[in-house]
N, C-alpha and C positions, 0 to 999 in steps of 0.2 A: 711676252707675246710680242710679234713686231707685225703691222698693218705697214703694206709697203704702198706707196702710191701709183699707178700705173705708169704715173709719168715723171719719176722721182724716186732712184735707187734710196734716197734717203729714207728712213722712218718717221713717219708723220707721229707716231704715240710708242710708246712702250710700256709693255705689263709684265709683271709675273703674279701667277698662280701658283702657291704653294698649301696653301689649308684654306678651310672655308672663308678663317677670319679676312684672309688676303680678300676678301672680293670686295669688301668695302672700301678698302684701298687702293683698289685699283680702279675705281669710278672715280675714287679724287683727285687719283694721280695722273687721269687723263690728259695729254692734250688735244686738241680740237682736231679732229679729221673732217678733211673733205668728204664730202656725199660722194656716192658715184652710185649709179644703177648700176645692181646685178645683173650681168648675162649669164653665169653660170656658177653652181656650186659643187666642188669635190672636196671629199671628204678622204684623211690620209692617213694612215697609221692602223687603222681596225686589222681584227686577227677574226674573231667571233662575233662581232658584232657586224649585224646589216646595217649598210649605209642609211637602208628606209628606217632606221630605228633612230640613226642622229639625226635626218632632217625632221622627224615628226620631232623630237624636242627645240630645235632652231626656230627662233622666231623669226627669220628671214627667210624671205622665197626669192627666185629668182623673176627680177623685175621688180624687186622693191627696192628703193635707195637705201644704201645700209650708209648708218651713220657710228658716231660715238657709241650712243645711247646703245643701241641695237646689237654693238660687239661685247659690250658690257654683259649685257642681258643674255648672250647668249651663250657665255662664257658660265654665264650664273647656272642657266637653264641644264647644261648638259655635264656639269660638275654635279650638279644635285641630282642627277641620276644613280649617281651613287659607283657607274659603269667605268669611270676614266679618273689614272690619277695625274694623268694631265690636260690642259685643254688652250688650243694655240689657233688664235684665229688671224690669216695672212692674206695680202691680195694680192694675184700676180694681174696684172690689168684689170678687167671687169670682173673678173672671176675670183670666188669667194674662197678661198681653202683653207678647210678645216682641219688642223692637225691632232689626233688625241693618242694618248697611252693607256691603253686599255689597264684596267686592274686585271690581274688571272685570278677566273673564276676556279672553280674547285669541279675535276674531273671525276674523283672517286673518293669516298669513304669509308674505309677497311678498318676492322676489329681485327684484333691478334690476341689470342692469350686468353680469350673471355670463358667461364664457365659458369661465373653465379648468375648472368643476367642472357635475357634473349636478346640475340644480336639484332635480331628484326623491330623489337619494341626501341632497343636506343636508336636505331637507325630514324625510327618515327619520331622522336623525344631530340634528335638532335636539329632534326629538320623543323621541327619549332622555334629555335632558336635563330635558325639560319646556315646553319654546316650542313651543308647539303647538296648533292651531284646538282652541276649546272647552275648553284648559285654563286653571288662573286666574294673570293675567299676576305677572310676579314679576320686577321689574326688575334684581335680581342675575342672576338665571337669563340674562335679553337681555343684558347686559353681557358674562355669561360667554362666551354664542352668537360675540357681537360680536369679542368676542379670541380666541376658536379659530378665525374665520373668518381676519382679523388673521395668525395663525401659519403656517393652511395655505398662505397668499398666501406665508410668509417662505420656507415650504419647499419651495416651488418656483420661487424667484427672483425672484419680483415684489415685490420693495422699494418699486416705487412705489404698491402696491395702496394704497387709501384706500378704509374699509368707514364710512358712515354708519346710523345705526339711526334711525328715523322711529318714533315712539310718537303714531297720532293716536286719538283718541275717536271711538266714532260710537254709534249708539243703543244703548236697554236696558244702559248700562252695560258697555260693550265697547271694546276698546284691538282697530287695526288695525298689526300690526308688520312694520315694511321694511325693508331691507338696503340699502341702494344703494351699489353698488361700482363705482368706478372702478380698474377693475384696472392702467392706466399701462400704461407700455413695459415689455415685457421684458429684464430683467438677462441680459448676455449674458459668457461665459468670455471672455476678454479674452488671463489667460496662464496656464499652468500650470508651477509650478517645481518641481521634484524635488533639494532641497538636501542633500546628503552623500554621492553615489551615487560610487563610485568602479570596479565591477566592470562596471555595466552601463551605457549608456547615457543620455543623458536620454530620446531617441528610443524606445530599447529598453520603457523604465518609461514612458513616457505611452500605449504600446498596450498595455498592461495595463491603461488606464484606458477608462471608459465615458463618465465627464466627456472634453470636448476642447473645442479653441476651435474658430469660427465655420469652416465650411468647404461646401462643394458641397452636402452630403444634411444637412446639422443643421437645417435648414428642416423637415425632416419628420421627424428622429429627436428634433430636442431634446435632443440629447447637449449643444447649448453651454450649457442653461439648466439655474444651480447648485440644489442641492438637500443639505440635510444627509444622507438616504436614499442620493442615490449616492454622494455624498463619503465616507460610510462604507463603504460598499460596495468603492469604488475602493481604500479603502488595506486593506481585508481581500485585494482582489484582491493587490496590491502587495505586500502579507505573504506569500500565500502562492508567490507567484512567487521570492521570496528564499528561502523554507524548503523550497520543491521544489529550490532550488541546492544545497544544503548552508549553507546561513546558518542556524544553529541559532539565533543570540541576537540575529537581527537588529529593529531594536525603531525605530518610529514615534516620533521624540521629540515632536512638535507638529505641527501643522496651522494657519496661518493663512490668514482669509479677508478680504478686503478691498475696498470698495464705492468708487468714485466718488465724487465729491459728486451727480454728476448721476443716480445711481442706476442707470446705465446698462450700466456695464463692472463684470467681478468680477477680480481676480486672485485664486487658490489657489497656497498654496506649503507643499510637506510638506518637514519635514525628518526624514533618515533617518541611523540610526546601523547601517551596513551590519554591524560583527563580524566574525569569521573564519569562512571554509570549514573544513565540516568533515567528515571520512569517516569511514562505519562501520567499528569496530574489532571489534565483537563483538555479535552478539545472541542472544539467549534466554531460554527461556519457565521458567517458574516457577511452582510452584502445583498446586491438586489438579488433575489433568486425568482421572483411570479410564484409564490405559492409552490412550489415542490422543494419545501425546506426538508420533508420529510425523505424526499424520494434520495435528496444528493444528499444529506446526510446517510443511509443507508451504505453509499459507497465511498465512505469512513473506513478503511480497514484498521486503522487505527485507535487502541481503546484507550480508555481512559484504566489508568492501574498496569498499563502490558509496559515493559521494557522499549523504550526507545528504538523506534526502528526505520533509519532514514528512505529502504527499498518503498514500507508500506505508506510512507508519508509523499512520495513520489508520485505510488502509483495510485494511490486515493485522488490526488490534486488532479493528475492525467484521465482518469475516470469520470469526475466533475467537470471538465473542460470538455471532456467527449459529450458528456450526455448532454448538454449545454448546447454542442454542436450537430444535435441532432433534432434540437428546434429552433435552426436558423444559426446561432451567436458561433459563425463561424473562428470568432475571433476572440473568445472569452477570454479571461486574462484569472487566474486562478493559485492566489498564491498564499503557502505558511507564513505566517510571524511566529517565533517561538518567545516566552517570555521563560528565562532560564532562574529557577532561582538554585542556587548555586549551594546554599547552606541546608537546602533540606535533598539537596540533587535528583531535583524534580523538573519537569518544563512541562509549560502549557503552551498549548496551538489557538492558534483563532487563524482558521481559513479565508482570508477576503476572497470574495467571491465578485467581480468584474463582469459580467458575459456582453459587455460592451452593447453596439448595435448589430439588430436583425440582418441580416443580410439574404438577400434572396440570388439565383444561379438567373445572369443574361445569359449567357448562350452554355454549347457542350460542344466542343471544336472536337475534330479526330483527323487525327494526322499518320502519315504512316503508311496507309493503308491501301496499297498499290495493287492490288488485286480484290481485296473484300471489296465489300457495298458498303458504302457507310450506313444502310438499313438495317444490316448484318447484323452490324454494331451497336446502333443507337436501338432497338429491341431490345435487347440487354440490359438497359438500362433502367435504374430504380429510382434515380435522381432525373425530376423533368426540368426542360426550360421554365423561364418565369414562375420558379415554386423556390419556397425558402429550402435554404440550403439546407441538406440532413448528411452530416457528415459519415453517419452510418451508412445510410442508402450510396452514399459516392462510393462507399469501399464496397460496398455489396456487387457493385455492378460494376466495379471494375473484377472483381473475383468473378463472376460472370462470364464477362468477356473472354477475361483468361481461361475459362474451363472452358472454351470452345474449342482451345486446341488447334487453332489455325498460327499463333502468334508465337515466336520466340519471345518476345517480351512485353511487358503490357507495364503503362508508367502511368501515373494520373497525376495534375499539379492543379491548384485553384488558386491563379493570381487575382486580382484585387482589380477591378479596372478600375483603368486610368479616370479622374476628375471624379469620381464616385466611392461615396462611404458605404455605399449600405448594395454593391454589387461585387459578385465574382463570375467569374468562367473559369469551365473545367475543363480542362485541358487535356484529352486524353491522348497518346501516343503507341503507335503499335508497331513493332517490327514482325512482317510477316515471315512466314517458314513454308516448305513442301508440302502439302497434303496430301500427296498422291502416293500409292502405292503399287507396285508391280511385282507380281510373281510370275515366272515362267520355270517349268519342268520338261524334263521327257525322260521316258521310259521306252526299255524295247525285251520282249522275252518272243517264243517262239508262236504262242497261241494269237496275241495281239500287234505282233510285229514291234513295228515304231506307235507310239502315244505321247500326245502331247497335253498337257494340261499347264492350265493359265489361272489366273484373275488380278482383274483390275478394281483397283477402288479409289477413287478420289472422291474426299471431302471437298466441302464448299467449293462445289463446281462451279467452276465460271466467275466465282466470288458471290455466289449468291446464298451459299450456305445449306444447300443442299447435299445430298450425300449420293454419288451414284456406284455399282457396283456390278460386274461382269463376272462368270465364274465360267470355266470350260475345260472339258474332258472329253479326248479324240479316241480312247481306249474303246476298243473291238467290243469288250463285256461291259464296259460300266460307262457309258457316255450321255456325257447333261451339259445342257448348257441352261446357265439362269442370270435372269436380270433384275436386279433390284434398285430403290429410288427412295431416299429420306428426304422429306422435307420438315424439317423440325418448329416450324410454322406453318402448320396447314391452317390454323386458325390464330388471332388474334391475341389469342387468351395461351399459346403458347402449346398447342396439344400436336402433337408430331403425328405425320402418316408416312407408315411407308411401305411400296408396294413391290411385292416378285412376282414373276412369273417365271416358271421352269421348262424343260423339258427334257424328258430322262429315260436311255433305253437300259433295258437290261436284259444283256443275254450271256446265261450259264456256259459254260465251257460244254460239246458234244460228249466229251470223253467221262465227267463226273456224273453229269443228270439227265443229259438227254439236250437236244435241241429244243430251244422254245427259244420265244423274244417278249419281254415285256415292256410296253412302252406307257408314258406315265406323262400325261400336260395337266400342271396346274399352274394355282395361282393364290395370294392371299393378300390382304390385306390390314393393317395394324394399327393402333390407335396407341399415342401416348400420352394420360391427362397427367397433366403435376397436380400435385396437393403439396406439395412445399418447394420451396425455391433448390434442392437437392433431390428429391424423388417424385418419380411422379409411377400412377400404376398404366399397364398395357391390356389391351384386350384388342380380339382379330377375331378376322374370319378368314379361312380357306377351303379352297376346292379344287378336287382330283379328280380325272379321269381316266384311269387304269385299262389299258388293251393288252392282252394278253396274245399270240401269234403261235402256232404249231404249222410244221407240213409231215409230210413224209416218211421223214427222219424221227422224226418226235414219237416217244414209247404210246403206245393205245390209251396209257391211263391217262395221260395230259390231255389229247385230243379226246379224250371223253368228257374230261372234268371242262373244258374247253366247251365243247355242244353243251353239255348244261347248264 
């Protein structure tokens, strides 16, 4: 960078900015510059970047006195934006000239040859690491994206996949990034071997695995396609199978995965050490249980004299923790400590119960309800603010909100309150979904001509939780209009009320039964009384007024009936 005095053609000082580290050198190597007042600032070299963007980062304004320190600060500020490869500052008289060389921007990101992955998802994933349209092009980020794409193919067993990245310059200092993929043939599992098993046959153990060799339906299930994730899951399934059948010390010693030179066939070998089969000699609880010893002991599924089962032990500790959670102990710690007797092939367990501190709910926070009123959601809660935490009530509350049918998804989190060891918040997040239903139909006949039918039903009308419905039929022989409204919380106790009013006109064809008309107007009210969390009893009353009209074309029998 050269800064020229307005009064001398010779440079007062010289700097060069090549890398970020050079900025420090610039400041140290600068010669003193004679300050001057900036009358104007001109930006040169920009193609995409707006001049206003450059001005916003410059620490110098028109009217300021330009100094050596401000020149260094200007270079650092503009280079730090990441928009420019080179920055130079020069003076032409009292005009400060900022010369920049822009880094290229990404004009587009395209994929070719990809079948295994959704392109939209790939585009979203690349955007998260900075490879996206309109972003500044960074070769290292593109290389990282290429390597990650290759890794994803390997994880799905496509070992022959090749990824080639092409960078094509386009107008306005931009580049088009294209990931060209040749997925190649899918590698198939040729053989799965389990080594070291004595208690169970190879076939029995292979039945526990999701990975398999090619069969009748593997073209659909893709279970014969190797992936690290599938193998990791299968190893855990194998381990659980042994643990649930008494093999407390079963170990997966190693796994080997080999592929043929043509990358078509894969061989998987799992080496195991079964260990001995153990029986439970004793199981007891210890710790603080607040007089609930018998209650908590009843939750233990593993009994003395039984074959050891890992899943039963895990379920037991989980149920004990959940039961304590129903009494405010949200962070109970329940662990089973084994005492192994290898000579007798027995194991005794002491389940240590540490309930922790009792906590209560500070706030119930609701988020995501863009249409539904807070009160509609809160009235479904069985857990209340400023009361002891109850895990069962929180789960029930979440389920009740979900059963409303107004939301795509309902999630609950219970974070601890900062700087407090006895409070939590309950954060409920919902995602709204459409709750309206419209049906329109049309028909044509010689007697009715054109007739229309339609119905509109809106659950959670205006976010109130109420349901409104309208049904209309314009047929000349069966004309009806009905309006209904349901309030699920007519009372605070959850008694629902449904109103319905209707007007119905029936006019049979004169060609079949004779000309007459039946007109009915009526209404009803129905109440639903809950007697459990899931069930309710309905009762109600309705009233109808029916009128039959005849005319001179009606059969005499009909006219006589109406007169009587």
